[in-house]
Every structure is written in structure tokens, then in C-alpha cells.
FIVO-638665 format. One line per field, with one value per atom (N, C-alpha, C, O): x, y, z negated; atom name. Coordinates in nm, 4 decimals, decimal comma, m for minus. Layout:
N
u: (X | ...) .
v: (Y | ...) .
w: (Z | ...) .
a: (CA | ...) .
% end
This chain:
151
u: (21,6342 | 21,6241 | 21,5103 | 21,4535 | 21,4777 | 21,4503 | 21,2908 | 21,2037 | 21,2658 | 21,1709 | 21,0884 | 20,9673 | 21,1818 | 21,1332 | 21,0632 | 20,9519 | 21,1106 | 21,1284 | 20,9996 | 20,9675 | 20,9385 | 20,8187 | 20,7016 | 20,6030 | 20,6957 | 20,5732 | 20,5094 | 20,4047 | 20,5471 | 20,4618 | 20,3530 | 20,2317 | 20,4603 | 20,3979 | 20,2848 | 20,2069 | 20,2787 | 20,2029 | 20,0893 | 20,0049 | 20,1110 | 19,9803 | 19,9165 | 19,7939 | 19,9773 | 19,8808 | 19,7991 | 19,6872 | 19,8896 | 19,7759 | 19,6835 | 19,5707 | 19,7258 | 19,5829 | 19,5026 | 19,3991 | 19,4880 | 19,4282 | 19,3644 | 19,2423 | 19,4552 | 19,3592 | 19,2907 | 19,2143 | 19,3111 | 19,1888 | 19,0544 | 18,9422 | 19,0899 | 18,9676 | 18,8063 | 18,7961 | 18,7322 | 18,6066 | 18,5863 | 18,5481 | 18,6049 | 18,5343 | 18,6595 | 18,6615 | 18,7693 | 18,8639 | 18,8339 | 18,8070 | 18,8571 | 18,8739 | 18,9785 | 18,9609 | 19,0582 | 19,1871 | 19,1409 | 19,1231 | 19,1268 | 19,0639 | 19,1699 | 19,2758 | 19,1349 | 19,1683 | 19,1643 | 19,0875 | 19,2197 | 19,1929 | 19,0547 | 18,9640 | 19,0393 | 18,8859 | 18,7547 | 18,6502 | 18,7841 | 18,6830 | 18,6779 | 18,7512 | 18,5243 | 18,4501 | 18,3457 | 18,2922 | 18,3182 | 18,2321 | 18,1429 | 18,1031 | 18,0658 | 17,9263 | 17,9422 | 17,8715 | 18,1056 | 18,0838 | 18,1237 | 18,1121 | 18,2078 | 18,2410 | 18,1098 | 18,0743 | 18,0573 | 17,9191 | 17,8388 | 17,7820 | 17,8274 | 17,6708 | 17,7541 | 17,7033 | 17,9161 | 17,9577 | 17,9443 | 17,9682 | 17,9031 | 17,9428 | 17,8272 | 17,7974 | 17,6761 | 17,5388 | 17,5182 | 17,4414 | 17,6115 | 17,6150 | 17,5828 | 17,5644 | 17,5647 | 17,5322 | 17,6752 | 17,7554 | 17,7076 | 17,7798 | 17,8246 | 17,9378 | 17,6882 | 17,6561 | 17,7673 | 17,8786 | 17,7060 | 17,7952 | 17,9218 | 17,9838 | 17,9652 | 18,1239 | 18,1817 | 18,2898 | 18,0866 | 18,1303 | 18,1769 | 18,2867 | 18,0735 | 18,0736 | 18,1767 | 18,2233 | 18,1836 | 18,2765 | 18,4115 | 18,4739 | 18,4576 | 18,6058 | 18,5969 | 18,6937 | 18,5058 | 18,5423 | 18,5870 | 18,6109 | 18,5840 | 18,5609 | 18,4930 | 18,3857 | 18,5289 | 18,4654 | 18,4267 | 18,3294 | 18,5024 | 18,4903 | 18,4633 | 18,4532 | 18,4523 | 18,4093 | 18,5342 | 18,5403 | 18,6828 | 18,7404 | 18,8307 | 18,8416 | 18,8766 | 18,9749 | 19,0657 | 19,0651 | 19,2077 | 19,3144 | 19,3416 | 19,3035 | 19,4045 | 19,4427 | 19,5651 | 19,6829 | 19,4819 | 19,5771 | 19,4898 | 19,5034 | 19,4072 | 19,3284 | 19,2771 | 19,2308 | 19,2910 | 19,2320 | 19,0696 | 19,0495 | 18,9933 | 18,8646 | 18,8014 | 18,8207 | 18,7295 | 18,6631 | 18,5209 | 18,4753 | 18,4685 | 18,3392 | 18,2306 | 18,2696 | 18,1109 | 18,0220 | 18,0290 | 18,0803 | 17,9869 | 17,9797 | 17,8379 | 17,7462 | 17,8447 | 17,7202 | 17,6124 | 17,6412 | 17,4828 | 17,3666 | 17,3257 | 17,3443 | 17,2526 | 17,1281 | 17,0069 | 17,0059 | 16,8844 | 16,7464 | 16,7079 | 16,7626 | 16,5896 | 16,5238 | 16,3222 | 16,2600 | 16,2952 | 16,1356 | 16,0789 | 16,0847 | 16,0365 | 15,9332 | 15,8139 | 15,7710 | 15,7956 | 15,7319 | 15,6556 | 15,6856 | 15,5517 | 15,4629 | 15,5714 | 15,6725 | 15,5000 | 15,5259 | 15,7172 | 15,7637 | 15,7749 | 15,8527 | 15,8791 | 15,7787 | 15,9951 | 16,0357 | 16,2133 | 16,3139 | 16,1848 | 16,3604 | 16,4104 | 16,4533 | 16,4236 | 16,5341 | 16,5293 | 16,6220 | 16,4111 | 16,4184 | 16,5255 | 16,6128 | 16,5014 | 16,5514 | 16,7015 | 16,7912 | 16,6918 | 16,8542 | 16,9395 | 17,0581 | 16,9123 | 16,9330 | 16,9920 | 17,1071 | 16,8775 | 16,8757 | 17,0011 | 17,0560 | 17,0091 | 17,1031 | 17,2566 | 17,3273 | 17,2621 | 17,3623 | 17,4327 | 17,5411 | 17,3051 | 17,3097 | 17,2761 | 17,3179 | 17,1987 | 17,1368 | 16,9919 | 16,9580 | 16,9495 | 16,8153 | 16,8676 | 16,8368 | 16,9436 | 16,9646 | 17,0518 | 17,0630 | 17,1145 | 17,1523 | 17,0650 | 17,0711 | 16,9742 | 16,8659 | 16,7816 | 16,7499 | 16,7275 | 16,6560 | 16,7605 | 16,7469 | 16,8429 | 16,9117 | 16,9571 | 16,9442 | 17,0053 | 16,9779 | 16,8550 | 16,8379 | 16,7610 | 16,5820 | 16,5369 | 16,4253 | 16,5916 | 16,5419 | 16,4129 | 16,3188 | 16,3626 | 16,2564 | 16,2963 | 16,4070 | 16,2005 | 16,1268 | 16,0521 | 16,0223 | 16,0499 | 15,9945 | 16,0072 | 16,0466 | 15,9820 | 15,9559 | 15,8139 | 15,7602 | 15,7826 | 15,6561 | 15,6837 | 15,7458 | 15,6459 | 15,6933 | 15,5766 | 15,4619 | 15,5935 | 15,4325 | 15,5105 | 15,6190 | 15,4388 | 15,4188 | 15,4935 | 15,4928 | 15,5756 | 15,6033 | 15,7145 | 15,8234 | 15,6935 | 15,8541 | 15,9886 | 16,0474 | 16,0136 | 16,1847 | 16,2608 | 16,2507 | 16,3480 | 16,4367 | 16,5738 | 16,5817 | 16,6483 | 16,8409 | 16,9009 | 16,8965 | 16,9535 | 16,9752 | 17,1739 | 17,2623 | 17,1883 | 17,3024 | 17,4536 | 17,4629 | 17,5328 | 17,6292 | 17,7349 | 17,7602 | 17,8137 | 17,9724 | 17,9457 | 17,8409 | 18,0369 | 18,0532 | 18,0520 | 18,1193 | 17,9709 | 17,9426 | 18,0249 | 17,9990 | 18,0913 | 18,1119 | 18,2668 | 18,3063 | 18,3475 | 18,5043 | 18,5346 | 18,6333 | 18,4915 | 18,5644 | 18,5832 | 18,6725 | 18,5015 | 18,5356 | 18,6280 | 18,6899 | 18,6505 | 18,7413 | 18,7723 | 18,7154 | 18,8234 | 18,8052 | 18,8010 | 18,6944 | 18,9013 | 18,9065 | 18,7654 | 18,7479 | 18,6648 | 18,5163 | 18,4434 | 18,3606 | 18,4971 | 18,3738 | 18,4028 | 18,4843 | 18,3158 | 18,2702 | 18,3583 | 18,3479 | 18,4861 | 18,5750 | 18,5105 | 18,4361 | 18,5851 | 18,5411 | 18,4721 | 18,4597 | 18,4249 | 18,4157 | 18,5445 | 18,5851 | 18,5951 | 18,7184 | 18,6656 | 18,5435 | 18,7703 | 18,6985 | 18,6792 | 18,7783 | 18,5889 | 18,5276 | 18,6569 | 18,6984 | 18,6941 | 18,7782 | 18,7320 | 18,6121 | 18,8468 | 18,8052 | 18,7114 | 18,7295 | 18,6160 | 18,5761 | 18,6755 | 18,7185 | 18,6924 | 18,7497 | 18,6394 | 18,5195 | 18,7396 | 18,6579 | 18,5836 | 18,6158 | 18,5059 | 18,3622 | 18,4531 | 18,5066 | 18,4485 | 18,5641 | 18,4222 | 18,4355 | 18,3210 | 18,2188 | 18,2281 | 18,2742 | 18,1772 | 18,1318 | 17,9827 | 17,8806 | 17,9858 | 17,8272 | 17,7753 | 17,8261 | 17,6563 | 17,5661 | 17,5840 | 17,5649 | 17,6144 | 17,5999 | 17,4763 | 17,3536 | 17,5349 | 17,4222 | 17,3517 | 17,4112 | 17,2399 | 17,1706 | 17,1665 | 17,1160 | 17,2340 | 17,2477 | 17,1347 | 17,0477 | 17,1480 | 17,0082 | 17,0758 | 17,1739 | 16,9739 | 17,0278 | 16,9151 | 16,7985 | 16,9222 | 16,8413 | 16,7433 | 16,8083 | 16,6434 | 16,5457 | 16,5382 | 16,4676) .
v: (15,9855 | 15,8850 | 15,8707 | 15,7662 | 16,0514 | 16,0518 | 16,0906 | 16,0893 | 16,1267 | 16,1814 | 16,0066 | 15,9846 | 15,9224 | 15,7761 | 15,7125 | 15,6621 | 15,7124 | 15,6878 | 15,7733 | 15,7260 | 15,8825 | 15,9058 | 15,8610 | 15,8195 | 15,8618 | 15,8238 | 15,7018 | 15,7326 | 15,5593 | 15,4839 | 15,5807 | 15,5994 | 15,6185 | 15,6969 | 15,8083 | 15,8559 | 15,8354 | 15,9525 | 15,8598 | 15,8590 | 15,7608 | 15,6956 | 15,6135 | 15,6045 | 15,5523 | 15,5191 | 15,6163 | 15,6010 | 15,7535 | 15,8698 | 15,8731 | 15,8703 | 15,8822 | 15,8769 | 15,8245 | 15,8843 | 15,7052 | 15,6014 | 15,6102 | 15,5996 | 15,6322 | 15,6319 | 15,7420 | 15,7637 | 15,8160 | 15,9844 | 15,9362 | 15,9867 | 15,8590 | 15,8886 | 15,7451 | 15,6309 | 15,8535 | 15,8093 | 15,6787 | 15,5916 | 15,6517 | 15,5363 | 15,4447 | 15,3855 | 15,3944 | 15,2920 | 15,2928 | 15,3802 | 15,1225 | 15,0946 | 14,9801 | 14,8594 | 15,0252 | 14,9017 | 14,7985 | 14,8412 | 14,6888 | 14,5841 | 14,6056 | 14,6667 | 14,5569 | 14,5402 | 14,4228 | 14,3362 | 14,4030 | 14,2935 | 14,2183 | 14,2855 | 14,1235 | 14,1182 | 14,1808 | 14,2011 | 14,2031 | 14,2904 | 14,1693 | 14,0779 | 14,1858 | 14,0990 | 14,1357 | 14,2450 | 14,0884 | 14,1716 | 14,2204 | 14,3218 | 14,1486 | 14,1435 | 14,3123 | 14,4130 | 14,2678 | 14,4198 | 14,5437 | 14,6353 | 14,5050 | 14,6134 | 14,7066 | 14,8201 | 14,6118 | 14,6390 | 14,7194 | 14,8186 | 14,6823 | 14,7410 | 14,8666 | 14,9709 | 14,8649 | 15,0139 | 15,1463 | 15,2671 | 15,0685 | 15,2065 | 15,1716 | 15,2139 | 15,0641 | 15,1371 | 15,0382 | 15,0539 | 14,9467 | 14,8396 | 14,7460 | 14,7253 | 14,6443 | 14,5139 | 14,4461 | 14,5139 | 14,3004 | 14,2209 | 14,1811 | 14,1627 | 14,1746 | 14,1378 | 14,2645 | 14,2407 | 14,3797 | 14,5173 | 14,4830 | 14,4513 | 14,4921 | 14,4925 | 14,3766 | 14,3780 | 14,2692 | 14,1369 | 14,2051 | 14,2301 | 14,2178 | 14,3052 | 14,3947 | 14,3992 | 14,4640 | 14,5966 | 14,5704 | 14,6739 | 14,4907 | 14,4730 | 14,3052 | 14,2304 | 14,2714 | 14,1748 | 13,9956 | 13,8931 | 14,0149 | 13,9096 | 13,7438 | 13,7389 | 13,6762 | 13,5231 | 13,4642 | 13,3900 | 13,4817 | 13,4366 | 13,5493 | 13,6455 | 13,5729 | 13,6330 | 13,6587 | 13,7538 | 13,5892 | 13,5896 | 13,7498 | 13,8005 | 13,7985 | 13,9151 | 13,9132 | 13,8411 | 13,9687 | 14,0049 | 14,1113 | 14,2198 | 14,1067 | 14,2161 | 14,3330 | 14,3164 | 14,4365 | 14,5041 | 14,5318 | 14,6413 | 14,4533 | 14,4342 | 14,5847 | 14,6497 | 14,6346 | 14,7455 | 14,7387 | 14,7312 | 14,7432 | 14,7279 | 14,8444 | 14,9547 | 14,8374 | 15,0104 | 14,9584 | 14,8445 | 15,0858 | 15,0893 | 15,1672 | 15,2299 | 15,1598 | 15,2246 | 15,3702 | 15,4270 | 15,4316 | 15,5898 | 15,6057 | 15,5238 | 15,7139 | 15,7421 | 15,8040 | 15,8754 | 15,7389 | 15,7478 | 15,8586 | 15,8745 | 15,9570 | 16,0775 | 16,0167 | 15,8962 | 16,0767 | 16,0585 | 16,1643 | 16,2682 | 16,0882 | 16,1442 | 16,0997 | 15,9985 | 16,2293 | 16,1692 | 16,1703 | 16,2844 | 16,1004 | 16,0515 | 16,2005 | 16,2755 | 16,2104 | 16,3416 | 16,2402 | 16,1269 | 16,3234 | 16,2782 | 16,2886 | 16,3579 | 16,1749 | 16,1871 | 16,0694 | 16,0070 | 16,0832 | 16,0328 | 15,8839 | 15,8157 | 15,8005 | 15,6507 | 15,6300 | 15,7009 | 15,5194 | 15,4691 | 15,5644 | 15,6578 | 15,5762 | 15,5741 | 15,7483 | 15,8193 | 15,8002 | 15,9642 | 16,0143 | 16,0992 | 15,9522 | 15,9369 | 15,9290 | 15,9936 | 15,8210 | 15,7775 | 15,8865 | 15,9011 | 15,9355 | 16,0584 | 16,1529 | 16,1925 | 16,2078 | 16,3418 | 16,3107 | 16,3990 | 16,2025 | 16,2174 | 16,0914 | 16,0203 | 16,0995 | 15,9886 | 15,8784 | 15,8642 | 15,7964 | 15,6739 | 15,5979 | 15,6230 | 15,4579 | 15,3750 | 15,3217 | 15,3325 | 15,2715 | 15,1751 | 15,0930 | 15,0841 | 15,0319 | 14,9157 | 14,9002 | 14,7871 | 15,0066 | 15,0394 | 15,0657 | 15,0092 | 15,1819 | 15,2208 | 15,1214 | 15,1208 | 15,0130 | 14,8856 | 14,8423 | 14,8577 | 14,7945 | 14,7587 | 14,7830 | 14,7023 | 14,9012 | 15,0250 | 14,9900 | 14,9741 | 14,9777 | 14,9884 | 14,9007 | 14,9081 | 14,7985 | 14,6440 | 14,6518 | 14,6186 | 14,6842 | 14,7200 | 14,6088 | 14,5989 | 14,5278 | 14,4174 | 14,4256 | 14,3506 | 14,5770 | 14,6480 | 14,7368 | 14,7826 | 14,8372 | 14,9144 | 15,0128 | 15,0804 | 15,0055 | 15,0922 | 15,1596 | 15,1149 | 15,3083 | 15,3844 | 15,4562 | 15,4365 | 15,5302 | 15,6080 | 15,7535 | 15,7612 | 15,8535 | 15,9492 | 15,9922 | 15,8891 | 16,1061 | 16,0141 | 15,9452 | 15,9747 | 15,8632 | 15,7288 | 15,8063 | 15,8769 | 15,7467 | 15,7857 | 15,6820 | 15,5594 | 15,7747 | 15,6241 | 15,6581 | 15,7668 | 15,5954 | 15,6375 | 15,5863 | 15,4843 | 15,6968 | 15,7130 | 15,6605 | 15,7335 | 15,5666 | 15,5588 | 15,6466 | 15,6083 | 15,7272 | 15,8122 | 15,7107 | 15,6310 | 15,7186 | 15,6918 | 15,5462 | 15,4822 | 15,5191 | 15,3579 | 15,2572 | 15,2687 | 15,1615 | 15,0032 | 14,9279 | 14,8078 | 14,9473 | 14,8027 | 14,8209 | 14,9067 | 14,6982 | 14,6933 | 14,6974 | 14,7657 | 14,6557 | 14,6511 | 14,7575 | 14,7649 | 14,8319 | 14,9843 | 15,0591 | 15,0253 | 15,1681 | 15,2456 | 15,3490 | 15,3174 | 15,4318 | 15,5834 | 15,5062 | 15,4951 | 15,4570 | 15,3537 | 15,3193 | 15,3438 | 15,2753 | 15,2472 | 15,3892 | 15,3769 | 15,5139 | 15,6296 | 15,5860 | 15,4990 | 15,6639 | 15,6350 | 15,7529 | 15,8692 | 15,6914 | 15,7645 | 15,7673 | 15,6927 | 15,9187 | 15,9573 | 15,8940 | 15,7717 | 15,9567 | 15,8224 | 15,8545 | 15,9703 | 15,7931 | 15,7926 | 15,8907 | 15,9001 | 15,9775 | 16,0441 | 15,9665 | 15,9003 | 15,9531 | 15,8530 | 15,8878 | 15,9962 | 15,7747 | 15,6819 | 15,7708 | 15,7852 | 15,8290 | 15,9084 | 15,7756 | 15,6539 | 15,8502 | 15,7610 | 15,7682 | 15,8727 | 15,6493 | 15,6805 | 15,7595 | 15,7698 | 15,8216 | 15,9489 | 15,8675 | 15,7490 | 15,9048 | 15,8146 | 15,8307 | 15,9294 | 15,7239 | 15,6521 | 15,6004 | 15,5469 | 15,6333 | 15,6014 | 15,6966 | 15,8078 | 15,6525 | 15,8063 | 15,8655 | 15,7969 | 15,9391 | 15,9613 | 15,8872 | 15,8143 | 15,9356 | 15,8292 | 15,8648 | 15,9759 | 15,7812 | 15,8342 | 15,9128 | 15,9029 | 15,9628 | 16,0544 | 15,9735 | 15,8735 | 15,9999 | 15,9522 | 16,0051 | 16,1082 | 15,9009 | 15,9428 | 15,9007 | 15,8173 | 15,9660 | 15,9768 | 15,8615 | 15,8856 | 15,7170 | 15,6700 | 15,6321 | 15,6538 | 15,6012 | 15,6139 | 15,4923 | 15,3878 | 15,4773 | 15,3578 | 15,2777 | 15,1787) .
w: (m1,8247 | m1,8574 | m1,9609 | m1,9926 | m2,0286 | m2,1166 | m2,0834 | m2,1704 | m1,9375 | m1,8757 | m1,8563 | m1,8530 | m1,8480 | m1,7698 | m1,9078 | m1,8929 | m2,0142 | m2,1291 | m2,2190 | m2,3280 | m2,1747 | m2,2612 | m2,1698 | m2,2307 | m2,0462 | m1,9562 | m2,0265 | m2,0834 | m2,0392 | m2,1093 | m2,2355 | m2,2450 | m2,3072 | m2,4398 | m2,3824 | m2,4650 | m2,2908 | m2,2089 | m2,2311 | m2,3207 | m2,1015 | m2,0527 | m2,1560 | m2,1494 | m2,2498 | m2,3780 | m2,4359 | m2,4849 | m2,4219 | m2,5182 | m2,4679 | m2,5171 | m2,3204 | m2,2907 | m2,2734 | m2,3027 | m2,2257 | m2,2507 | m2,3892 | m2,4004 | m2,5106 | m2,6384 | m2,6501 | m2,7442 | m2,5613 | m2,5801 | m2,4953 | m2,4921 | m2,4508 | m2,2955 | m2,3795 | m2,4243 | m2,3527 | m2,4108 | m2,3585 | m2,4368 | m2,2427 | m2,1875 | m2,2089 | m2,1010 | m2,2839 | m2,2867 | m2,4545 | m2,5369 | m2,4584 | m2,6175 | m2,6481 | m2,6314 | m2,6825 | m2,7384 | m2,8589 | m2,9730 | m2,8319 | m2,9095 | m3,0539 | m3,0396 | m3,1730 | m3,2725 | m3,3456 | m3,3037 | m3,4305 | m3,5592 | m3,5872 | m3,6364 | m3,5675 | m3,5643 | m3,5153 | m3,5770 | m3,4019 | m3,2713 | m3,2733 | m3,3111 | m3,2007 | m3,1002 | m2,9875 | m3,0057 | m2,9101 | m2,8021 | m2,8294 | m2,7720 | m2,9529 | m2,9935 | m3,0843 | m3,0819 | m3,1787 | m3,2012 | m3,2178 | m3,2992 | m3,0503 | m2,9830 | m2,9345 | m2,9663 | m2,8478 | m2,7912 | m2,8759 | m2,8302 | m3,0087 | m3,1220 | m3,1247 | m3,0835 | m3,1835 | m3,2008 | m3,0790 | m3,0811 | m2,9970 | m2,8216 | m2,7935 | m2,6818 | m2,8826 | m2,7883 | m2,6338 | m2,5389 | m2,6584 | m2,5034 | m2,5474 | m2,6674 | m2,4280 | m2,4491 | m2,4057 | m2,3416 | m2,4448 | m2,4614 | m2,3021 | m2,2573 | m2,2314 | m2,1053 | m2,0228 | m1,9758 | m2,0246 | m2,0029 | m1,9926 | m1,8911 | m2,1246 | m2,1349 | m2,0519 | m1,9930 | m2,0568 | m1,9529 | m1,8054 | m1,7555 | m1,7729 | m1,6597 | m1,5726 | m1,4588 | m1,6976 | m1,6443 | m1,6937 | m1,7172 | m1,7100 | m1,7670 | m1,6910 | m1,7049 | m1,6333 | m1,5341 | m1,5963 | m1,5325 | m1,7014 | m1,8028 | m1,7691 | m1,7091 | m1,7911 | m1,7763 | m1,8678 | m1,8548 | m2,0109 | m2,1618 | m2,2438 | m2,1676 | m2,3217 | m2,4923 | m2,5280 | m2,6058 | m2,4893 | m2,5766 | m2,5519 | m2,4402 | m2,6518 | m2,6856 | m2,7196 | m2,8193 | m2,6919 | m2,7460 | m2,8186 | m2,7747 | m2,9302 | m2,9967 | m2,9091 | m2,8775 | m2,8940 | m2,7956 | m2,6794 | m2,6248 | m2,6364 | m2,5153 | m2,4977 | m2,5914 | m2,3628 | m2,3404 | m2,2526 | m2,1314 | m2,3404 | m2,2458 | m2,1758 | m2,2269 | m2,0675 | m2,0119 | m2,0738 | m2,0837 | m2,1116 | m2,1604 | m2,0641 | m1,9656 | m2,0948 | m2,0154 | m2,0142 | m2,1106 | m1,9237 | m1,9591 | m2,0397 | m2,0440 | m2,0925 | m2,2115 | m2,0687 | m1,9727 | m2,1102 | m1,9931 | m2,0674 | m2,1881 | m1,9679 | m2,0072 | m2,0243 | m1,9993 | m2,0670 | m2,0819 | m1,9453 | m1,9081 | m1,8904 | m1,7881 | m1,8405 | m1,8729 | m1,8222 | m1,8335 | m1,6944 | m1,6485 | m1,6273 | m1,5563 | m1,5049 | m1,5926 | m1,4319 | m1,3751 | m1,2637 | m1,2262 | m1,2295 | m1,1434 | m1,0229 | m1,0114 | m0,9222 | m0,7785 | m0,7783 | m0,6830 | m0,9176 | m0,9448 | m0,8845 | m0,9050 | m0,8076 | m0,8186 | m0,8570 | m0,8582 | m0,8791 | m0,9035 | m0,8370 | m0,9048 | m0,6725 | m0,5753 | m0,5950 | m0,5559 | m0,6591 | m0,6550 | m0,7480 | m0,7296 | m0,8357 | m0,9897 | m0,9962 | m1,0504 | m0,9171 | m0,9385 | m0,8083 | m0,8377 | m0,7211 | m0,6322 | m0,6889 | m0,6707 | m0,7907 | m0,8203 | m0,9802 | m1,0460 | m0,9946 | m1,1265 | m1,0544 | m1,1259 | m0,9489 | m0,9287 | m1,0086 | m1,0652 | m0,9843 | m0,9904 | m0,9474 | m0,8343 | m0,9328 | m0,8264 | m0,9351 | m1,0530 | m0,8301 | m0,8824 | m0,9626 | m1,0814 | m0,9105 | m0,9877 | m1,1170 | m1,1642 | m1,1779 | m1,2355 | m1,3724 | m1,4816 | m1,3212 | m1,4175 | m1,4610 | m1,5800 | m1,3648 | m1,3835 | m1,5407 | m1,6621 | m1,4666 | m1,5704 | m1,7389 | m1,8309 | m1,7427 | m1,8637 | m1,9254 | m2,0462 | m1,8250 | m1,9061 | m1,8718 | m1,8205 | m1,8822 | m1,8983 | m1,8064 | m1,8785 | m1,6662 | m1,5833 | m1,4943 | m1,4412 | m1,4823 | m1,4303 | m1,2552 | m1,1622 | m1,2946 | m1,1153 | m1,1184 | m1,2257 | m0,9951 | m0,9986 | m1,0253 | m0,9376 | m1,1242 | m1,1676 | m1,2468 | m1,3432 | m1,2388 | m1,3474 | m1,4307 | m1,3904 | m1,5330 | m1,5685 | m1,6043 | m1,6621 | m1,5618 | m1,5711 | m1,6905 | m1,7578 | m1,7773 | m1,9812 | m1,9649 | m2,0142 | m1,9041 | m1,9544 | m1,9467 | m1,8647 | m2,1039 | m2,0932 | m2,0195 | m2,0167 | m1,9547 | m1,8820 | m1,9607 | m2,0180 | m1,9634 | m1,9579 | m1,8236 | m1,7548 | m1,8217 | m1,6645 | m1,6599 | m1,6151 | m1,6997 | m1,6556 | m1,5557 | m1,4390 | m1,5907 | m1,5086 | m1,4992 | m1,5895 | m1,3528 | m1,3331 | m1,2992 | m1,3072 | m1,2691 | m1,2144 | m1,3307 | m1,4331 | m1,3033 | m1,3956 | m1,2907 | m1,2992 | m1,2198 | m1,1860 | m1,1219 | m1,0430 | m1,1904 | m1,1846 | m1,0641 | m1,0368 | m0,9964 | m0,8626 | m0,7715 | m0,6871 | m0,7919 | m0,6995 | m0,7481 | m0,8490 | m0,6860 | m0,7089 | m0,6035 | m0,4990 | m0,5948 | m0,5214 | m0,3938 | m0,3331 | m0,3537 | m0,2191 | m0,1844 | m0,0650 | m0,2378 | m0,2516 | m0,1595 | m0,0693 | m0,2086 | m0,0854 | 0,0139 | 0,0447 | 0,0866 | 0,2119 | 0,2715 | 0,2325 | 0,4154 | 0,4461 | 0,5770 | 0,6407 | 0,5993 | 0,7613 | 0,8391 | 0,8329 | 0,9117 | 1,0711 | 1,1618 | 1,1520 | 1,2242 | 1,2721 | 1,4053 | 1,4184 | 1,5232 | 1,6062 | 1,7123 | 1,7432 | 1,7753 | 1,9038 | 2,0080 | 2,0492 | 2,0281 | 2,0910 | 2,2539 | 2,2777 | 2,3638 | 2,4716 | 2,5715 | 2,5674 | 2,6514 | 2,7458 | 2,9020 | 2,9506 | 2,9510 | 3,1227 | 3,1675 | 3,1418 | 3,2585 | 3,3643 | 3,4600 | 3,4692 | 3,5196 | 3,6100 | 3,7485 | 3,7992 | 3,7783 | 3,8832 | 4,0073 | 4,1174 | 3,9506 | 4,0951 | 4,1761 | 4,1505 | 4,2969 | 4,4196 | 4,4255 | 4,4200 | 4,4318 | 4,4922 | 4,6177 | 4,7028 | 4,5936 | 4,6631 | 4,8053 | 4,8546 | 4,8522 | 5,0014 | 5,1060 | 5,1050 | 5,1607 | 5,2471 | 5,3512 | 5,3914 | 5,3987 | 5,4662 | 5,6437 | 5,6882 | 5,7154 | 5,8447 | 5,9416 | 5,9163 | 6,0487 | 6,1112 | 6,2469 | 6,3172 | 6,2528 | 6,3534 | 6,5031 | 6,4700 | 6,5963 | 6,7359 | 6,7224 | 6,7184 | 6,7161 | 6,6994 | 6,8742 | 6,8938) .
a: (N | CA | C | O | N | CA | C | O | N | CA | C | O | N | CA | C | O | N | CA | C | O | N | CA | C | O | N | CA | C | O | N | CA | C | O | N | CA | C | O | N | CA | C | O | N | CA | C | O | N | CA | C | O | N | CA | C | O | N | CA | C | O | N | CA | C | O | N | CA | C | O | N | CA | C | O | N | CA | C | O | N | CA | C | O | N | CA | C | O | N | CA | C | O | N | CA | C | O | N | CA | C | O | N | CA | C | O | N | CA | C | O | N | CA | C | O | N | CA | C | O | N | CA | C | O | N | CA | C | O | N | CA | C | O | N | CA | C | O | N | CA | C | O | N | CA | C | O | N | CA | C | O | N | CA | C | O | N | CA | C | O | N | CA | C | O | N | CA | C | O | N | CA | C | O | N | CA | C | O | N | CA | C | O | N | CA | C | O | N | CA | C | O | N | CA | C | O | N | CA | C | O | N | CA | C | O | N | CA | C | O | N | CA | C | O | N | CA | C | O | N | CA | C | O | N | CA | C | O | N | CA | C | O | N | CA | C | O | N | CA | C | O | N | CA | C | O | N | CA | C | O | N | CA | C | O | N | CA | C | O | N | CA | C | O | N | CA | C | O | N | CA | C | O | N | CA | C | O | N | CA | C | O | N | CA | C | O | N | CA | C | O | N | CA | C | O | N | CA | C | O | N | CA | C | O | N | CA | C | O | N | CA | C | O | N | CA | C | O | N | CA | C | O | N | CA | C | O | N | CA | C | O | N | CA | C | O | N | CA | C | O | N | CA | C | O | N | CA | C | O | N | CA | C | O | N | CA | C | O | N | CA | C | O | N | CA | C | O | N | CA | C | O | N | CA | C | O | N | CA | C | O | N | CA | C | O | N | CA | C | O | N | CA | C | O | N | CA | C | O | N | CA | C | O | N | CA | C | O | N | CA | C | O | N | CA | C | O | N | CA | C | O | N | CA | C | O | N | CA | C | O | N | CA | C | O | N | CA | C | O | N | CA | C | O | N | CA | C | O | N | CA | C | O | N | CA | C | O | N | CA | C | O | N | CA | C | O | N | CA | C | O | N | CA | C | O | N | CA | C | O | N | CA | C | O | N | CA | C | O | N | CA | C | O | N | CA | C | O | N | CA | C | O | N | CA | C | O | N | CA | C | O | N | CA | C | O | N | CA | C | O | N | CA | C | O | N | CA | C | O | N | CA | C | O | N | CA | C | O | N | CA | C | O | N | CA | C | O | N | CA | C | O | N | CA | C | O | N | CA | C | O | N | CA | C | O | N | CA | C | O | N | CA | C | O | N | CA | C | O | N | CA | C | O | N | CA | C | O | N | CA | C | O | N | CA | C | O | N | CA | C | O | N | CA | C | O | N | CA | C | O | N | CA | C | O | N | CA | C | O | N | CA | C | O | N | CA | C | O | N | CA | C | O | N | CA | C | O | N | CA | C | O | N | CA | C | O | N | CA | C | O | N | CA | C | O | N | CA | C | O | N | CA | C | O | N | CA | C | O | N | CA | C | O | N | CA | C | O) .
% end
């Protein structure tokens, strides 16, 4: 029984120590939390699947994974940068408020790391292809051999 009683405590401890989790305190607002963690209210709403900006004390919020910076090199594209940095074109555009895919050499971009989609999970990872089903053996007959007939 003691092991079971400790489990909720361990879960709470793990959540409290996670850098991507925040527990709402008295007087917190989405704006104050966004400001504290250098993000936006919109990102917090999306990341936590919130419809309204109303919070409750003790509510646990997911925080965005910190971004890294990247300096655009010649021939870079948003796609190549996203691929190199395990991100997506859309996430980079959103993080940097880019309206299009035009980049300038030397431009500094923030590259979000990790998942900003609250609906995805490890189950959303690509699954291995199922083995091909065996094809039935051919039942066709060989072509008929020509026969000679008198004229």
C-alpha cells in the first residue's frame, strides 16, 4: 500500500521538475505566464488545447520547448533548415512571424524544438509498414502450342 501512496507524489514531483510544465499559481494569467516563459498567449492556448483564457489555481500547463537560433546560410530554405533542426516549416514561420518563405543570408531565426501540437503523441509516429500480403499463385495455363493443320 505504501508504494501506491507514493506514486501520486512521484508523478507530482516529476511534473514540477519538468521544464516544459507549469502549475498555475494564484493571480497567474495566460499573459503573465507567457511573458515569464518568453512565449505568447496564442502558443499557450494552442499547446494546452484551451478555448478560453480562463485558468484555475493548480491547473497544469504545457510550455513550449525552448527554441535554438540559426543563422541563414547561402542556399538555405525553410524546408532544409527545418529538416536539419528537427522542426517544421510551419513552426519556424510561426516562431519568427514570417509571412512568406523568403530568407536573407545572415538572418537569425529561432528554431522551435520538439512538439507544439497538443494532439500528437508517440502514437502519431510513423508506424512500420505492414508486410505485404502474399499474392495467390498464378493459375493461368501456358499459351497453347501451335498445331499444323492441312490446307
